[in-house]
C-alpha positions in Angstrom: 9.1 46.7 -49.2 12.2 48.2 -47.6 10.4 51.6 -47.3 7.7 49.8 -45.7 9.6 47.5 -43.1 12.0 50.6 -42.2 9.3 53.3 -41.8 8.5 52.9 -38.1 12.2 53.9 -37.4 12.1 57.2 -40.1 11.0 60.3 -38.3 9.2 63.1 -40.0 10.6 64.2 -43.5 13.9 62.1 -42.9 12.4 59.8 -45.5 13.7 62.2 -48.2 17.4 61.0 -48.4 16.2 57.6 -49.4 15.8 56.6 -53.0 12.0 57.3 -54.3 11.3 53.7 -54.3 12.0 53.4 -50.7 10.3 56.9 -50.2 7.1 55.5 -51.5 7.2 52.5 -49.1 7.5 54.8 -46.2 4.8 56.6 -47.5 2.8 54.0 -47.7 3.1 52.5 -44.6 2.4 55.6 -43.0 -1.3 55.7 -45.0 -2.0 52.5 -43.9 -1.1 53.3 -40.3 -3.7 56.5 -40.8 -6.3 54.2 -42.3 -5.8 51.6 -40.0 -6.0 53.7 -36.9 -9.2 55.4 -38.1 -11.3 52.3 -39.4 -14.6 51.5 -37.6 -13.8 48.1 -37.2 -10.2 48.6 -36.1 -11.8 51.2 -33.2 -14.3 48.3 -32.3 -11.6 45.9 -31.9 -9.6 48.5 -29.9 -12.5 49.2 -27.7 -12.7 45.3 -26.5 -8.7 45.8 -24.8 -9.1 49.7 -24.1 -9.9 49.2 -20.3 -7.3 46.7 -19.7 -4.4 47.9 -21.9 -5.5 51.4 -22.3 -2.9 53.1 -25.0 -1.4 49.6 -25.9 -4.8 48.3 -27.7 -3.6 49.8 -30.7 -0.6 47.8 -30.8 -1.9 44.9 -29.4 -4.6 44.7 -32.5 -1.8 45.0 -34.7 -0.3 41.8 -33.6 -3.6 40.0 -33.4 -4.7 41.1 -37.0 -0.9 39.9 -37.8 -1.8 36.7 -36.5 -4.8 36.5 -38.5 -3.0 37.5 -41.9 -0.6 34.7 -41.1 -3.4 32.2 -40.1 -5.4 32.5 -43.3 -1.8 33.5 -45.3 -3.7 31.1 -48.2 -6.5 33.3 -48.6 -4.4 36.7 -49.4 -1.5 34.7 -51.3 -0.7 32.2 -53.7 2.8 31.6 -52.7 3.0 29.6 -49.2 3.9 31.3 -46.2 6.8 29.3 -45.2 8.4 30.3 -48.5 7.2 33.6 -48.4 9.0 34.2 -45.1 12.1 32.5 -45.4 12.3 35.2 -48.9 11.9 37.9 -46.7 14.4 36.9 -44.1 17.0 35.7 -46.4 16.2 39.2 -48.1 16.8 41.4 -45.1 19.2 39.6 -43.6 21.6 40.3 -46.4 20.4 43.9 -47.0 20.7 45.0 -43.0 23.6 46.4 -43.0 22.6 49.2 -45.0 19.2 50.0 -42.7 18.7 52.2 -39.5 19.8 51.0 -36.7 16.7 49.9 -35.0 15.5 48.1 -38.5 18.5 46.1 -38.1 17.8 45.5 -34.4 14.3 43.9 -35.5 15.6 42.0 -38.4 17.7 40.0 -36.0 15.1 39.4 -33.9 12.6 38.9 -36.5 14.8 36.0 -38.2 16.2 34.4 -34.8 12.6 34.0 -33.9 11.2 33.3 -37.5 8.4 35.8 -36.3 6.6 36.3 -39.7 6.4 32.6 -40.0 5.1 32.5 -36.4 2.4 34.8 -36.1 0.1 32.1 -37.5 0.5 30.2 -34.1 -1.1 31.4 -30.7 2.2 30.6 -29.1 4.1 32.6 -31.5 1.8 35.5 -30.4 2.3 35.0 -27.1 5.8 35.1 -27.4 5.4 38.4 -29.2 3.2 39.8 -26.4 5.4 38.5 -23.4 8.2 40.2 -25.3 6.5 43.6 -26.0 5.4 43.7 -22.3 9.0 43.0 -21.0 9.9 45.9 -23.1 7.5 48.2 -21.2 8.8 46.9 -17.9 5.8 45.3 -17.2 3.6 48.3 -17.1 1.6 47.4 -20.4 0.6 44.1 -19.3 0.6 42.9 -23.0 1.4 39.4 -22.0 -2.1 38.9 -20.5 -3.6 39.5 -24.0 -3.4 36.3 -25.6 -6.1 35.5 -23.2 -8.3 37.7 -24.5 -7.2 36.5 -28.1 -8.1 33.2 -26.8 -11.7 34.4 -25.5 -12.6 36.3 -28.3 -11.2 34.7 -31.1 -13.7 34.9 -33.3 -14.6 38.4 -32.8 -11.5 39.4 -33.8 -10.9 37.4 -36.9 -14.3 38.4 -38.0 -13.0 42.0 -37.6 -10.0 41.5 -39.3 -11.6 40.1 -42.5 -13.3 42.9 -43.0 -11.0 45.5 -42.0 -8.6 43.6 -44.4 -11.1 43.5 -47.2 -11.1 47.6 -47.2 -7.6 47.6 -46.5 -6.5 45.9 -49.4 -8.6 48.1 -51.5 -7.4 51.3 -49.7 -4.1 50.5 -50.3 -4.3 49.5 -54.1 -5.6 53.1 -54.7 -3.2 54.3 -52.7 0.0 52.6 -54.3 -1.3 54.0 -57.7 -1.5 57.7 -56.3 2.3 57.5 -54.9 3.9 56.1 -57.8 2.0 59.0 -59.8 3.5 61.5 -57.6 
C-alpha cells in the first residue's frame, strides 16, 4: 500500500532504496499506470475530452474513474467506504514523516479534505478539479471538466465499469508475478 501510494513521487530506479514490499507496491503502481494508459476503453474516454483539455485528458479521466470507484465502492469491497478511508487516512497520517516530501504534502491535503471519501460526490470531484486547475495556473481548464462529467456521466461510468473489470484481472496477475520476482 505504501509503495503504491508514493509511486508517483519516486523517479526511475530510486525505488530500489526501499524495502522489498514497498518496491513491489511501486512496481505494481507503475504496471497499473502502463496498463491504464494503453487500455482501449481509457483511450475512448480520453478522446471525449481531448479537444478541450489536450494532454490533461488522462488526469481528468483518472479523477473521473476515482469518482466511479468511490461511488460504486460497495460493488468492489465488503468494507464500507467511510471505514476504509478513515483507516487509510489514519495509517498514512501515522507514517507520513517517513515518506517523500511530495507524498507528505498530498497526505496532508488528502486527510484535511477527506479526498478519498469525497470522491464519491460530484462536488468532491469539482473541488479536486478546481484544485488541479489552480495548480496549472488555469492553463488546464480542468475546472470545466465537472460539466463534462455531468453531461457524459453514463458514458464515463460505463467505460469505468468495463475497464475496472479488466484492471482487476490484470492487477491480480501482475501481483502474482511481482511477488515471485
